[in-house]
ROMI-981265 format. One line per field, with one value per residue (C-alpha): x, y, z; residue number from 0; residue in three letters. Coordinates in steps of 0.2 Angstrom, whole numbers, m for minus. Each point is the difference from the previous one (the first is absolute). Layout:
// residues N
u <- (X | ...)
v <- (Y | ...)
w <- (Z | ...)
num <- (NUM | ...)
residuo <- (ala | ...)
This chain:
// residues 427
u <- (40 | m3 | m4 | 11 | 17 | m1 | m9 | 8 | m7 | m16 | m1 | 6 | m12 | m15 | 2 | m5 | m15 | m4 | 1 | m8 | m17 | 3 | 5 | m15 | m15 | 4 | 11 | m7 | m18 | m10 | 9 | m5 | m17 | m4 | 10 | m11 | m17 | 1 | 13 | 0 | m20 | m6 | 15 | 2 | 7 | 15 | 5 | 0 | 11 | 12 | 0 | 4 | 13 | 9 | m2 | 9 | 13 | 4 | 2 | 12 | 10 | 2 | 7 | 11 | 8 | 2 | 5 | 17 | 5 | m7 | 5 | 18 | 0 | m9 | 14 | 14 | m8 | m8 | m17 | m9 | m12 | m5 | m3 | m11 | m10 | m2 | m8 | m10 | m9 | m2 | m10 | m9 | m6 | m5 | m9 | m10 | m4 | m9 | m13 | m4 | m2 | m17 | m9 | 4 | 18 | 9 | 15 | 3 | m2 | 12 | 14 | m2 | 1 | 17 | 7 | m5 | 8 | 15 | 1 | m3 | 13 | 14 | m2 | 4 | 17 | 6 | m9 | 9 | 17 | m1 | m2 | 20 | 3 | m14 | 6 | 15 | 3 | m5 | m18 | m3 | m10 | m10 | m4 | m3 | m12 | m8 | m4 | m8 | m11 | m5 | m5 | m11 | m8 | m2 | m6 | m12 | m7 | m4 | m7 | m12 | m5 | m4 | m8 | m12 | m4 | m5 | m12 | m8 | 2 | m15 | 12 | 11 | m14 | 4 | m13 | 5 | 15 | 6 | 2 | 9 | 12 | 5 | 2 | 11 | 13 | 0 | 3 | 15 | 8 | m3 | 8 | 14 | 5 | m2 | 10 | 14 | 4 | 10 | 13 | 1 | 3 | 10 | 10 | 18 | 8 | 19 | 9 | 12 | 14 | m12 | m15 | m7 | m10 | 12 | 6 | 14 | m12 | m10 | 14 | 7 | m18 | 1 | 18 | m6 | m14 | 11 | 12 | m13 | m6 | 17 | 2 | m17 | 5 | 16 | m11 | m10 | m9 | m6 | m5 | m10 | m9 | m4 | m9 | m9 | m5 | m7 | m11 | m8 | m1 | m10 | m12 | m1 | m3 | m11 | m13 | 0 | m4 | m12 | m10 | m14 | m3 | 0 | m12 | m11 | 1 | m7 | m15 | 6 | m7 | 13 | m3 | 5 | 15 | 6 | m3 | 10 | 15 | m2 | 3 | 16 | 6 | m2 | 6 | 16 | 10 | 1 | 2 | 15 | 8 | m4 | 8 | 15 | 2 | m3 | 14 | 12 | m4 | m1 | 9 | m9 | 2 | m13 | m12 | 0 | m4 | m14 | m8 | 1 | m8 | m14 | m2 | m2 | m14 | m8 | 0 | m8 | m12 | m5 | m3 | m14 | m9 | m18 | m4 | 5 | 6 | 12 | 8 | 1 | 10 | 11 | 3 | 6 | 11 | 8 | 2 | 10 | 14 | m1 | 12 | 10 | 6 | 6 | 9 | 9 | 5 | 8 | 9 | 6 | 6 | 12 | 9 | 6 | 5 | 17 | m4 | 12 | m11 | m17 | m7 | 1 | m5 | m15 | m3 | m2 | m10 | m12 | m1 | m3 | m14 | m8 | 2 | m13 | m18 | 3 | m1 | m15 | m13 | 3 | m1 | m16 | m8 | 6 | m4 | m17 | m4 | 6 | m8 | m16 | 2 | 6 | 3 | 14 | 6 | 5 | 6 | 14 | 9 | 5 | 13 | 9 | 1 | 5 | 14 | 6 | 0 | 9 | 15 | 1 | 3 | 16 | 6 | 15 | 4 | 18 | 4 | m6 | 12 | 15 | m5 | 0 | 16 | 9 | m8 | 8 | 18 | m1 | m2)
v <- (m126 | 11 | 17 | 5 | m5 | 4 | 8 | 18 | m1 | m5 | 14 | 14 | m4 | m1 | 18 | 4 | m11 | 9 | 19 | m1 | m1 | 17 | 6 | m9 | 0 | 17 | 11 | m6 | m5 | 5 | 15 | 11 | m6 | 2 | 17 | 6 | m7 | 0 | 10 | 14 | 1 | 19 | 6 | 1 | m14 | 9 | 6 | m18 | m5 | 15 | m6 | m18 | 5 | 12 | m14 | m12 | 13 | 4 | m18 | m3 | 16 | m4 | m18 | 8 | 12 | m13 | m15 | 4 | 6 | m14 | m14 | 5 | 0 | m17 | m7 | 6 | m6 | m16 | 6 | m4 | m13 | 12 | 14 | m12 | m5 | 17 | 6 | m16 | 2 | 19 | m5 | m15 | 12 | 15 | m13 | m7 | 19 | 4 | m12 | 14 | 14 | 7 | 7 | 18 | m1 | 2 | 8 | m14 | m12 | 9 | 2 | m20 | m4 | 9 | m7 | m18 | 4 | 6 | m17 | m10 | 9 | 1 | m18 | m4 | 9 | m11 | m16 | 3 | 3 | m16 | m10 | m2 | m8 | m14 | m9 | m1 | 9 | m14 | 0 | 18 | 4 | m16 | 4 | 18 | m5 | m13 | 14 | 11 | m14 | m4 | 19 | m2 | m15 | 3 | 18 | m7 | m13 | 12 | 12 | m13 | m4 | 17 | 4 | m15 | 8 | 16 | m9 | m11 | 7 | m11 | m16 | 6 | 6 | 19 | 14 | 7 | 2 | 16 | m12 | m12 | 14 | 5 | m19 | m2 | 13 | m12 | m16 | 9 | 5 | m18 | m6 | 11 | m2 | m20 | m2 | 11 | m12 | m12 | 14 | 4 | m18 | m7 | 13 | 4 | 16 | m1 | 11 | 13 | 6 | 13 | m8 | 13 | 15 | 14 | 16 | m9 | m9 | 16 | 8 | m16 | m1 | 18 | m1 | m17 | 10 | 15 | m12 | m8 | 17 | 5 | m15 | 2 | 18 | m6 | m14 | 10 | m14 | m7 | 17 | 3 | m17 | 2 | 17 | m8 | m15 | 12 | 9 | m15 | m10 | 14 | m2 | m18 | 1 | 14 | m9 | m14 | 12 | 11 | m11 | m5 | 19 | 4 | m13 | 7 | 18 | m4 | m11 | m17 | m12 | m4 | m20 | 1 | 9 | m13 | m14 | 9 | 0 | m18 | m2 | 11 | m10 | m18 | 5 | 9 | m15 | m11 | 16 | 6 | m17 | 3 | 17 | m8 | m12 | 16 | 8 | m15 | m1 | 18 | 11 | 7 | 17 | m4 | m8 | 14 | 11 | m12 | 1 | 19 | 1 | m12 | 10 | 16 | m9 | m5 | 19 | 6 | m13 | 4 | 17 | m5 | m16 | m1 | m18 | m11 | m14 | 14 | 1 | m18 | 0 | 13 | m10 | m14 | 11 | 7 | m17 | m5 | 13 | 5 | m14 | 0 | 18 | m2 | m16 | 6 | 16 | m9 | m12 | 15 | 10 | m15 | 2 | 19 | m1 | m7 | m19 | m1 | 15 | m6 | m1 | 19 | 5 | m12 | 7 | 18 | m6 | m6 | 14 | 10 | m10 | 4 | 19 | m3 | 3 | 19 | 9 | m11 | 2 | 18 | 2 | m9 | 9 | 18 | m2 | m7 | 15 | 12 | m8 | m5 | m17 | m17 | m5 | 14 | m5 | m17 | 6 | 10 | m17 | m2 | 14 | m12 | m14 | 11 | 8 | m16 | m8 | 14 | 1 | m20 | 2 | 9 | m13 | m9 | m16 | m1 | 18 | m6 | m14 | 11 | 11 | m14 | m6 | 17 | 2 | m18 | 6 | 16 | m7)
w <- (m112 | 15 | m1 | 14 | 5 | 17 | 14 | m4 | m18 | 7 | 13 | m12 | m14 | 11 | 6 | m18 | 2 | 16 | m6 | m17 | 9 | 4 | m17 | m8 | 12 | 9 | m12 | m17 | 4 | 17 | 6 | m15 | m1 | 18 | 1 | m14 | 4 | 19 | 9 | m13 | 0 | m3 | m9 | m19 | m10 | m7 | 17 | 7 | m14 | 3 | 19 | m5 | m11 | 12 | 14 | m13 | m3 | 17 | 4 | m14 | 5 | 19 | m5 | m14 | 14 | 13 | m9 | m7 | 18 | 10 | m13 | 0 | 19 | 1 | m12 | 10 | 17 | m5 | 3 | m16 | 9 | 15 | m11 | m12 | 15 | 6 | m16 | m4 | 16 | m1 | m17 | 9 | 14 | m11 | m12 | 14 | 6 | m15 | 5 | 14 | m10 | m2 | m14 | m5 | 9 | m17 | 8 | 14 | m13 | m11 | 14 | 5 | m18 | m2 | 16 | m7 | m17 | 9 | 10 | m16 | m11 | 13 | 5 | m19 | 1 | 12 | m7 | m17 | 9 | 8 | m16 | m3 | 19 | m3 | m16 | m10 | m17 | m11 | 7 | 4 | m15 | 2 | 19 | m4 | m13 | 11 | 13 | m14 | m5 | 17 | 3 | m16 | 6 | 19 | m4 | m13 | 11 | 15 | m13 | m7 | 18 | 4 | m17 | 4 | 18 | m9 | m14 | 12 | 19 | 5 | m3 | 13 | 11 | m3 | m1 | m16 | m13 | 10 | 17 | m12 | m6 | 18 | 5 | m16 | 9 | 15 | m11 | m8 | 16 | 7 | m16 | m1 | 18 | 1 | m17 | 6 | 13 | m12 | m5 | 19 | 6 | m15 | m8 | 9 | m3 | m2 | 13 | m4 | 9 | 9 | 6 | 12 | m3 | 5 | m6 | m10 | m10 | m4 | m7 | m9 | m9 | m4 | m8 | m9 | m8 | m6 | m8 | m10 | m5 | m5 | m11 | m8 | m5 | m10 | m8 | m11 | m9 | 16 | 6 | m16 | 1 | 18 | m5 | m15 | 11 | 14 | m12 | m9 | 15 | 9 | m14 | 3 | 18 | m2 | m11 | 13 | 14 | m8 | m14 | 11 | 6 | m18 | m5 | 14 | m6 | m17 | 6 | 2 | 12 | 14 | m1 | m19 | 5 | 12 | m13 | m11 | 13 | 2 | m18 | 1 | 15 | m8 | m18 | 8 | 6 | m16 | m10 | 10 | m4 | m19 | m1 | 10 | m16 | m12 | 9 | m2 | m19 | m5 | 14 | 16 | m7 | m15 | 12 | 11 | m16 | m4 | 18 | m1 | m17 | 7 | 15 | m11 | m9 | 16 | 6 | m16 | 0 | 18 | m5 | m13 | 9 | 4 | 3 | 14 | m13 | m6 | 18 | 1 | m16 | 6 | 18 | m12 | m10 | 15 | 7 | m15 | 3 | 19 | 6 | m15 | m1 | 19 | m4 | m16 | 9 | 13 | m12 | m12 | 15 | 4 | m17 | 4 | 18 | 8 | 3 | 16 | 7 | m5 | 17 | 5 | m19 | 2 | 16 | m7 | m15 | 13 | 9 | m16 | m3 | 17 | m5 | m15 | 2 | 4 | m16 | m9 | 14 | 1 | m19 | 0 | 15 | m5 | m18 | 4 | 11 | m12 | m16 | 11 | m11 | 8 | m18 | m2 | 16 | m4 | m17 | 8 | 5 | m18 | 4 | 12 | m13 | m14 | 10 | 7 | m18 | m6 | 13 | m2 | m18 | 4 | 12 | m9 | 8 | m7 | 6 | 17 | m1 | m4 | 15 | 11 | m6 | 3 | 17 | 5 | m8 | 9 | 18)
num <- (0 | 1 | 2 | 3 | 4 | 5 | 6 | 7 | 8 | 9 | 10 | 11 | 12 | 13 | 14 | 15 | 16 | 17 | 18 | 19 | 20 | 21 | 22 | 23 | 24 | 25 | 26 | 27 | 28 | 29 | 30 | 31 | 32 | 33 | 34 | 35 | 36 | 37 | 38 | 39 | 40 | 41 | 42 | 43 | 44 | 45 | 46 | 47 | 48 | 49 | 50 | 51 | 52 | 53 | 54 | 55 | 56 | 57 | 58 | 59 | 60 | 61 | 62 | 63 | 64 | 65 | 66 | 67 | 68 | 69 | 70 | 71 | 72 | 73 | 74 | 75 | 76 | 77 | 78 | 79 | 80 | 81 | 82 | 83 | 84 | 85 | 86 | 87 | 88 | 89 | 90 | 91 | 92 | 93 | 94 | 95 | 96 | 97 | 98 | 99 | 100 | 101 | 102 | 103 | 104 | 105 | 106 | 107 | 108 | 109 | 110 | 111 | 112 | 113 | 114 | 115 | 116 | 117 | 118 | 119 | 120 | 121 | 122 | 123 | 124 | 125 | 126 | 127 | 128 | 129 | 130 | 131 | 132 | 133 | 134 | 135 | 136 | 137 | 138 | 139 | 140 | 141 | 142 | 143 | 144 | 145 | 146 | 147 | 148 | 149 | 150 | 151 | 152 | 153 | 154 | 155 | 156 | 157 | 158 | 159 | 160 | 161 | 162 | 163 | 164 | 165 | 166 | 167 | 168 | 169 | 170 | 171 | 172 | 173 | 174 | 175 | 176 | 177 | 178 | 179 | 180 | 181 | 182 | 183 | 184 | 185 | 186 | 187 | 188 | 189 | 190 | 191 | 192 | 193 | 194 | 195 | 196 | 197 | 198 | 199 | 200 | 201 | 202 | 203 | 204 | 205 | 206 | 207 | 208 | 209 | 210 | 211 | 212 | 213 | 214 | 215 | 216 | 217 | 218 | 219 | 220 | 221 | 222 | 223 | 224 | 225 | 226 | 227 | 228 | 229 | 230 | 231 | 232 | 233 | 234 | 235 | 236 | 237 | 238 | 239 | 240 | 241 | 242 | 243 | 244 | 245 | 246 | 247 | 248 | 249 | 250 | 251 | 252 | 253 | 254 | 255 | 256 | 257 | 258 | 259 | 260 | 261 | 262 | 263 | 264 | 265 | 266 | 267 | 268 | 269 | 270 | 271 | 272 | 273 | 274 | 275 | 276 | 277 | 278 | 279 | 280 | 281 | 282 | 283 | 284 | 285 | 286 | 287 | 288 | 289 | 290 | 291 | 292 | 293 | 294 | 295 | 296 | 297 | 298 | 299 | 300 | 301 | 302 | 303 | 304 | 305 | 306 | 307 | 308 | 309 | 310 | 311 | 312 | 313 | 314 | 315 | 316 | 317 | 318 | 319 | 320 | 321 | 322 | 323 | 324 | 325 | 326 | 327 | 328 | 329 | 330 | 331 | 332 | 333 | 334 | 335 | 336 | 337 | 338 | 339 | 340 | 341 | 342 | 343 | 344 | 345 | 346 | 347 | 348 | 349 | 350 | 351 | 352 | 353 | 354 | 355 | 356 | 357 | 358 | 359 | 360 | 361 | 362 | 363 | 364 | 365 | 366 | 367 | 368 | 369 | 370 | 371 | 372 | 373 | 374 | 375 | 376 | 377 | 378 | 379 | 380 | 381 | 382 | 383 | 384 | 385 | 386 | 387 | 388 | 389 | 390 | 391 | 392 | 393 | 394 | 395 | 396 | 397 | 398 | 399 | 400 | 401 | 402 | 403 | 404 | 405 | 406 | 407 | 408 | 409 | 410 | 411 | 412 | 413 | 414 | 415 | 416 | 417 | 418 | 419 | 420 | 421 | 422 | 423 | 424 | 425 | 426)
residuo <- (met | pro | leu | phe | lys | asn | lys | gln | glu | phe | gly | trp | ser | met | tyr | asp | trp | ala | asn | ser | ala | phe | ser | thr | thr | val | ile | ala | ala | phe | phe | pro | ile | tyr | phe | lys | gln | tyr | trp | ser | gln | gly | ile | glu | thr | thr | gln | ser | thr | ala | val | leu | gly | val | ala | asn | ser | ile | ala | gly | leu | leu | val | ala | val | met | ala | pro | val | ile | gly | ala | ile | ala | asp | val | gly | ser | gln | lys | lys | lys | phe | leu | ile | phe | phe | ala | tyr | leu | gly | val | leu | cys | thr | ala | ala | leu | phe | leu | val | his | gln | gly | glu | trp | leu | leu | ala | ala | ile | ile | tyr | val | leu | gly | ser | val | gly | phe | ser | gly | ser | leu | val | phe | tyr | asp | ser | leu | leu | pro | ser | ile | thr | asp | lys | ser | lys | ile | asp | tyr | val | ser | gly | leu | gly | tyr | gly | leu | gly | tyr | leu | gly | gly | gly | ile | leu | leu | ala | leu | asn | val | trp | met | thr | leu | ser | pro | glu | thr | phe | ala | leu | asn | asp | ser | gly | gln | ala | val | lys | ile | ser | phe | leu | thr | val | ala | ile | trp | trp | gly | leu | phe | ser | leu | pro | ile | ile | leu | phe | val | lys | glu | pro | lys | arg | ala | val | ser | gln | phe | glu | thr | gly | val | val | phe | gly | gly | leu | gln | gln | leu | leu | gln | thr | phe | arg | lys | ile | arg | his | leu | lys | thr | val | phe | leu | phe | leu | val | ala | tyr | trp | leu | tyr | ile | asp | gly | val | asp | thr | ile | val | arg | met | ala | val | asp | tyr | gly | leu | ser | ile | gly | phe | glu | arg | asn | asp | leu | ile | val | ala | leu | leu | ile | thr | gln | phe | val | gly | phe | pro | cys | ala | ile | phe | phe | gly | arg | leu | gly | glu | lys | tyr | gly | pro | lys | arg | gly | ile | phe | ile | ala | ile | gly | ile | tyr | leu | phe | val | val | gly | trp | ala | thr | met | met | asp | his | lys | leu | glu | phe | tyr | gly | leu | ala | phe | thr | val | gly | leu | val | gln | gly | gly | ile | gln | ala | leu | ser | arg | ser | tyr | tyr | ser | arg | ile | ile | pro | his | asp | gln | ser | gly | glu | phe | tyr | gly | phe | tyr | asn | leu | leu | gly | lys | phe | ala | val | ile | leu | gly | pro | ile | leu | ile | gly | met | thr | gly | leu | ile | ser | lys | ser | ser | arg | val | gly | ile | ala | ser | ile | ala | val | leu | phe | leu | ala | gly | gly | val | leu | leu | tyr | phe | val | asp | glu | lys | lys | gly | ala | glu | glu | val | lys | tyr | leu | ser | leu | ser | lys)
């Protein structure tokens, strides 16, 4: 049985393969290492952690502010692909530019990183929104999962190659591991730019009545955005879930972005941390499938609670660990739930929203996901600065998981269905 039904499915799925190189090699692995050990040379460890946390938060905030507006405008004006291309290649150019940043230029590195992160997250808004147009409803879950899986695989393969380069630079005719890290930023840019071509060439965006970017499109997009806000205001169950989701997914994303920085802060070697990331990457895909089965059997809400509980265990363990084998164990444990909590959150959300309006509601859900990684990095950075302890800083993330879990407990699926029914009758 072929993986792809047509070129559109292939083109769409390959963009996940393309952009995941940035999230693994740059966000989760090499940027935190190089920022702390090379670009931030001469400043205190807690200060560099705070700068990195603020940079991640600024990037998340910029996307969160822009994405709802430009997403609605792109939807009305049939401009999703154009926006995707713009943001994707903004990310590609910024990633390549990191190669040119010299030692001690931490501010320039942080600015380029913020812009690259905006390109990465911004492109995903429009990538997600193209999914309903490239396959039929019977295959949408499969195609979505296929893209997700290819992202894990593609990101893991390039990360493995880049890790090999840093561990054995002489094999690649490089001077040292520092040069290998800088070359890795170029490989991500090339990988991302090259494998973005299939979605550009093969995915066709359906045209709506207004197809040109004009004033009417801008007002139409803003009007659509306001309508979605009004609907969510009346659907209290949806609103409560979205707040809960935002809190615990912020914790999930913060761990991804700050784990390596934390490991360096408590004295681990960078190569040990990179191996741990590889473990998470390759464990993640099969375990996401397992969590999907778990949700089918016991319900997605229970599965999410299990994942939150495991994340709380991870945070607690992280505050006490001293050996690299423990970090490997934590990486494996995170891999067990990282994909699962995202997959089950998406499927649970489908149970409490109007099915005939799933496109706009999932659009808002995805945009809210991009709003994550704002509270967490600031919590880690500020708490670490105040306490003078990186361990106390990482412990603060537990607040996000606890708050998200408590709010999720009060989300009532049956009540949500009644609210959706009332909304439909009141049209």
